[in-house]
C-alpha positions as CSV (number, residue, x, y, z in Angstrom):
1,H,-4.8,-0.9,-6.4
2,L,-1.1,-1.5,-6.0
3,E,-1.7,-5.2,-6.2
4,Q,-4.0,-4.9,-9.2
5,L,-1.5,-2.9,-11.1
6,G,0.9,-5.8,-11.1
7,H,-1.6,-7.8,-13.3
8,I,-1.9,-5.1,-16.0
9,E,-1.5,-6.4,-19.5
10,A,-2.5,-3.2,-21.5
11,I,-2.3,0.5,-20.8
12,A,-4.4,3.2,-22.5
13,F,-3.1,6.8,-22.5
14,D,-4.9,10.1,-23.1
15,K,-2.9,12.5,-25.3
16,T,-3.3,16.1,-24.1
17,G,-1.8,16.6,-20.6
18,T,-0.7,13.0,-20.3
19,L,1.7,12.1,-23.1
20,T,2.1,15.8,-23.9
21,K,2.9,18.6,-21.4
22,G,-0.7,19.9,-21.4
23,Q,0.7,23.4,-21.8
24,P,-0.2,24.1,-25.5
25,A,0.3,27.5,-27.2
26,V,-1.6,29.2,-30.0
27,T,0.5,29.0,-33.2
28,D,-1.9,29.9,-36.0
29,I,-5.1,31.9,-36.4
30,F,-7.1,31.8,-39.7
31,T,-10.2,33.9,-40.2
32,S,-12.8,34.6,-42.9
33,Q,-11.8,37.7,-44.9
34,E,-14.1,40.2,-43.2
35,I,-13.1,39.4,-39.6
36,S,-9.8,40.3,-37.9
37,E,-7.7,37.7,-36.2
38,D,-7.8,39.6,-32.9
39,Y,-11.6,39.7,-32.9
40,V,-11.9,35.9,-33.6
41,L,-9.5,35.3,-30.7
42,Q,-11.6,37.5,-28.4
43,L,-14.8,35.6,-29.3
44,V,-13.2,32.2,-28.9
45,A,-11.5,33.1,-25.7
46,A,-14.8,34.4,-24.3
47,V,-16.4,31.0,-24.8
48,E,-13.4,29.1,-23.6
49,K,-13.2,31.2,-20.5
50,Q,-15.3,28.8,-18.4
51,S,-13.7,25.6,-19.8
52,Q,-11.1,23.5,-17.9
53,H,-9.5,22.1,-21.0
54,P,-5.8,22.8,-21.5
55,L,-6.6,24.2,-25.0
56,A,-8.8,26.8,-23.4
57,K,-5.9,27.9,-21.2
58,A,-3.7,28.3,-24.3
59,I,-6.3,30.5,-26.1
60,L,-6.7,32.7,-23.0
61,Q,-3.0,33.0,-22.6
62,S,-2.7,34.2,-26.2
63,L,-5.4,36.8,-25.5
64,H,-3.5,38.1,-22.5
65,E,-0.2,38.2,-24.4
66,K,-1.7,40.4,-27.0
67,S,-3.3,42.6,-24.4
68,L,-6.7,42.2,-25.9
69,T,-9.9,43.0,-24.0
70,E,-11.8,40.1,-22.6
71,L,-15.4,39.8,-23.9
72,I,-18.1,38.7,-21.4
73,P,-20.0,35.5,-22.3
74,T,-23.5,34.6,-21.2
75,D,-25.6,31.4,-21.4
76,F,-22.5,29.2,-21.6
77,Q,-23.1,25.6,-22.4
78,S,-20.5,22.8,-22.8
79,V,-21.1,20.0,-25.3
80,T,-19.1,17.1,-23.9
81,G,-16.4,15.8,-26.3
82,K,-17.3,18.3,-29.0
83,G,-16.9,21.9,-27.7
84,A,-18.9,24.7,-26.2
85,Y,-21.1,27.7,-27.1
86,A,-22.1,30.9,-25.5
87,T,-23.6,34.3,-26.3
88,V,-20.8,36.8,-26.9
89,D,-21.1,40.4,-28.1
90,G,-24.7,39.7,-29.2
91,Q,-23.8,36.6,-31.2
92,T,-24.1,32.9,-30.5
93,I,-20.5,31.6,-30.8
94,Y,-19.8,27.9,-31.2
95,V,-16.3,26.7,-30.5
96,G,-15.0,23.1,-30.9
97,S,-13.7,20.4,-33.2
98,L,-14.1,20.9,-37.0
99,K,-16.1,17.7,-37.1
100,W,-18.7,19.2,-34.8
101,I,-18.5,22.7,-36.4
102,A,-19.1,21.1,-39.8
103,T,-22.5,19.9,-38.6
104,L,-23.4,23.5,-37.7
105,T,-22.4,25.3,-40.9
106,T,-20.8,24.7,-44.3
107,V,-17.0,24.3,-44.3
108,D,-15.4,24.7,-47.7
109,E,-12.6,22.6,-49.1
110,M,-9.9,25.3,-48.6
111,I,-10.6,25.3,-44.9
112,E,-10.5,21.5,-44.7
113,E,-7.1,21.5,-46.5
114,Q,-5.7,24.0,-44.1
115,V,-6.9,22.0,-41.2
116,K,-5.3,18.9,-42.5
117,K,-1.9,20.7,-42.9
118,L,-2.1,21.9,-39.3
119,Q,-3.0,18.4,-38.0
120,Q,-0.2,16.7,-40.0
121,Q,2.1,19.0,-38.0
122,G,0.7,17.6,-34.8
123,K,-1.4,20.7,-34.1
124,T,-4.9,20.7,-32.7
125,V,-7.5,22.8,-34.5
126,V,-10.3,24.7,-32.8
127,A,-12.9,26.1,-35.2
128,A,-15.5,28.8,-34.5
129,V,-18.9,29.7,-35.8
130,S,-20.9,32.9,-35.2
131,N,-24.6,32.0,-35.4
132,D,-24.4,29.9,-38.6
133,Q,-21.4,31.5,-40.2
134,F,-17.9,30.1,-40.1
135,I,-15.6,32.8,-38.8
136,G,-12.2,31.2,-38.3
137,M,-10.0,28.6,-36.6
138,I,-7.1,28.5,-34.3
139,G,-4.1,26.1,-34.5
140,I,-2.7,25.0,-31.1
141,A,0.5,23.0,-30.6
142,D,1.3,21.0,-27.5
143,Q,4.8,19.7,-26.8
144,L,5.5,16.1,-26.0
145,R,6.7,15.4,-22.4
146,P,10.4,14.7,-22.7
147,E,10.0,11.6,-20.6
148,S,7.1,10.1,-22.6
149,K,9.2,8.0,-25.1
150,D,11.4,6.7,-22.3
151,V,8.4,5.7,-20.2
152,L,6.9,3.7,-23.1
153,N,10.3,2.0,-23.6
154,K,10.4,1.1,-19.9
155,L,6.9,-0.3,-20.1
156,N,8.1,-2.6,-22.9
157,G,10.9,-3.8,-20.5
158,L,8.2,-4.5,-17.9
159,K,6.5,-6.7,-20.6
160,V,3.3,-4.7,-20.8
161,K,1.7,-6.3,-23.8
162,H,-0.2,-3.4,-25.3
163,K,-0.1,0.4,-25.3
164,V,-2.8,2.5,-26.9
165,M,-3.5,6.2,-27.3
166,L,-7.2,7.3,-26.8
167,T,-7.8,10.9,-27.7
168,G,-10.5,13.2,-28.8
169,D,-8.2,14.9,-31.2
170,A,-8.4,14.4,-35.0
171,E,-6.7,11.4,-36.6
172,P,-3.8,13.2,-38.3
173,T,-2.9,15.1,-35.1
174,A,-3.0,11.9,-33.0
175,Q,-1.0,10.0,-35.6
176,A,1.7,12.7,-35.7
177,I,2.2,12.4,-31.9
178,A,2.0,8.5,-32.0
179,T,4.6,8.3,-34.7
180,S,7.1,10.3,-32.7
181,L,6.4,7.9,-29.7
182,N,6.5,4.7,-31.9
183,M,2.9,3.8,-30.8
184,T,1.1,1.7,-33.3
185,D,-2.4,1.7,-31.8
186,V,-4.1,5.1,-32.0
187,R,-7.8,5.7,-31.6
188,A,-8.7,9.3,-32.4
189,S,-11.8,11.6,-32.5
190,L,-13.2,9.8,-29.5
191,L,-16.1,11.1,-27.4
192,P,-16.1,10.2,-23.7
193,A,-18.5,7.4,-24.3
194,E,-16.3,6.0,-27.1
195,K,-13.3,6.1,-24.8
196,L,-15.3,4.1,-22.3
197,M,-16.2,1.5,-25.0
198,A,-12.5,1.3,-26.1
199,I,-11.6,0.5,-22.5
200,K,-14.2,-2.2,-22.4
201,D,-12.9,-3.7,-25.6
202,L,-9.4,-3.7,-24.3
203,R,-10.6,-5.5,-21.1
204,A,-12.3,-8.1,-23.2
205,Q,-9.1,-8.6,-25.2
206,F,-6.3,-8.3,-22.6
207,G,-8.0,-8.8,-19.2
208,A,-6.5,-6.3,-16.8
209,V,-6.2,-2.7,-18.3
210,A,-5.0,0.6,-16.9
211,M,-6.1,4.0,-18.1
212,V,-3.9,7.1,-17.7
213,G,-5.6,10.5,-18.2
214,D,-6.1,14.0,-16.8
215,G,-9.4,15.5,-18.1
216,V,-13.2,15.5,-17.6
217,N,-13.5,13.5,-20.8
218,D,-11.3,10.7,-19.3
219,A,-13.4,10.2,-16.2
220,P,-15.7,7.4,-17.5
221,A,-12.7,5.5,-19.0
222,L,-10.7,5.9,-15.7
223,A,-13.7,4.5,-13.8
224,S,-14.1,1.5,-16.2
225,A,-10.5,0.5,-16.3
226,N,-9.2,-2.1,-13.7
227,V,-6.9,0.7,-12.5
228,G,-7.5,4.4,-13.3
229,I,-4.4,6.6,-13.1
230,A,-4.7,10.4,-13.0
231,M,-2.0,13.0,-13.6
232,G,-2.1,14.7,-10.2
233,G,-0.8,18.2,-11.0
234,A,-2.7,19.1,-14.2
235,G,-5.6,16.7,-13.7
236,T,-9.1,18.0,-13.3
237,D,-11.1,17.3,-10.2
238,A,-13.3,14.8,-12.0
239,A,-10.3,12.8,-13.1
240,L,-8.6,12.9,-9.7
241,E,-11.8,11.8,-7.9
242,T,-12.5,9.0,-10.3
243,A,-9.0,7.6,-10.5
244,D,-7.5,4.9,-8.2
245,I,-3.9,6.2,-8.4
246,A,-2.7,9.8,-8.8
247,L,0.8,10.6,-10.2
248,M,1.7,13.7,-8.2
249,G,3.7,16.4,-9.8
250,D,2.6,15.1,-13.2
251,D,5.6,12.8,-13.1
252,L,4.9,10.2,-15.8
253,T,8.2,8.3,-14.9
254,K,6.4,7.2,-11.7
255,L,4.2,4.9,-13.9
256,P,6.8,2.3,-14.8
257,Y,8.1,2.6,-11.2
258,T,4.7,1.9,-9.8
259,I,4.1,-1.1,-12.1
260,G,7.5,-2.5,-11.3
261,L,7.0,-2.0,-7.6
262,S,3.6,-3.7,-7.8
263,R,5.0,-6.7,-9.6
264,K,7.9,-7.0,-7.1
265,T,5.4,-6.8,-4.3
266,L,3.3,-9.6,-5.8
267,R,6.5,-11.7,-6.2
268,I,7.5,-11.2,-2.6
269,I,4.0,-12.1,-1.4
270,K,4.2,-15.4,-3.3
271,E,7.7,-16.1,-1.9
272,N,6.5,-15.4,1.7
273,I,3.6,-17.8,1.3
274,I,5.9,-20.5,0.0
275,F,8.5,-19.9,2.7
276,A,5.9,-20.0,5.5
277,L,4.1,-23.1,4.2
278,A,7.5,-24.9,3.6
279,L,8.6,-24.3,7.2
280,K,5.2,-25.5,8.6
281,L,5.4,-28.6,6.3
282,V,8.8,-29.5,7.6
283,A,7.6,-29.2,11.2
284,L,4.6,-31.5,10.4
285,L,6.9,-34.0,8.8
286,L,9.1,-34.1,11.9
287,V,6.1,-35.1,13.9
288,I,5.9,-38.5,12.1
289,P,9.2,-39.9,13.4
290,G,8.7,-38.0,16.7
291,W,11.6,-35.6,16.1
292,L,9.6,-32.5,16.6
293,T,10.6,-30.8,19.9
294,L,9.3,-27.7,21.5
295,W,12.3,-25.6,20.3
296,I,11.9,-26.8,16.8
297,A,8.2,-25.9,16.9
298,I,9.1,-22.4,18.2
299,F,11.7,-22.1,15.5
300,A,9.2,-23.1,12.8
301,D,6.7,-20.5,14.0
302,M,9.0,-17.6,14.8
303,G,11.4,-18.5,12.0
304,A,8.6,-18.2,9.4
305,T,7.6,-14.8,10.8
306,L,11.1,-13.4,10.8
307,L,11.8,-14.9,7.3
308,V,8.8,-13.2,5.7
309,V,9.4,-9.9,7.5
310,F,13.1,-9.8,6.3
311,N,12.1,-10.8,2.8
312,S,9.5,-8.1,2.7
313,L,12.1,-5.5,3.7
314,R,13.7,-5.9,0.3
315,L,11.0,-3.6,-1.0
316,I,12.7,-0.7,0.8
317,K,15.5,-0.8,-1.7
318,S,13.2,-0.6,-4.7
319,K,14.4,2.0,-7.1
320,K,13.0,3.6,-10.2
321,W,12.6,1.2,-13.1
């Protein structure tokens, strides 16, 4: 995998937990008039209780900060790439993206406008439905990793041709984050299967492609990429098991370092092959005039071995790119 990484021409990034810290916080709660904010938060938190998604952790954290009682969910079901639902307090509560929620109930224009405002601020919106009635939505903000922009700039220095963000978040939210990172290729509102197709398209266009992600939704794309890279600290078990490389401690700065190390390794391998063949060729040419002695033959053999070993030791001095 280290060797393969040296051939990478394009890198796809997940957003939440990869380019962002993956430690989002609830910033806004909007409800229908007859339901309190606290009750909506309790219902949504009950459904999200069994989810591994970073947004679920933010909702549960907000519930605990407000010292609200946890409601007990039953019949929990996850809908991959869309949301989840469960029976809570005698109601079937659906929680997920507004796009999915809109297929379950009627969403009026005022709600859609409010969602757009939140998304333009770079916030992710989680909407909720009780049975078939819209009950509210929660705005969640995630902070960019401070190193993300610098990492992308270093990848430019390593001549990685293309960088793209693949996310399940809505287009305005993804665009707000991408703009702050100067990323021009953003593909939003993607289901896991669509992320997989995006990786296949990138492979057809650029050849060798790496995928960096941390969630269950990223696992198919990580498996399909030439090199799958998981965020080791915050990554889910599915992502870590599928990926070829794990960045331990969630240190994104290790990505340009690893690519740089891989390319330097490939360069030294090529140099070693050239050095070894050149010495052998010189020894063969000395056979023609009869100048090849036993000592020269030993030097050509041991010399080549020592030369490639000492040349390889240069990798010990490799520093962060």
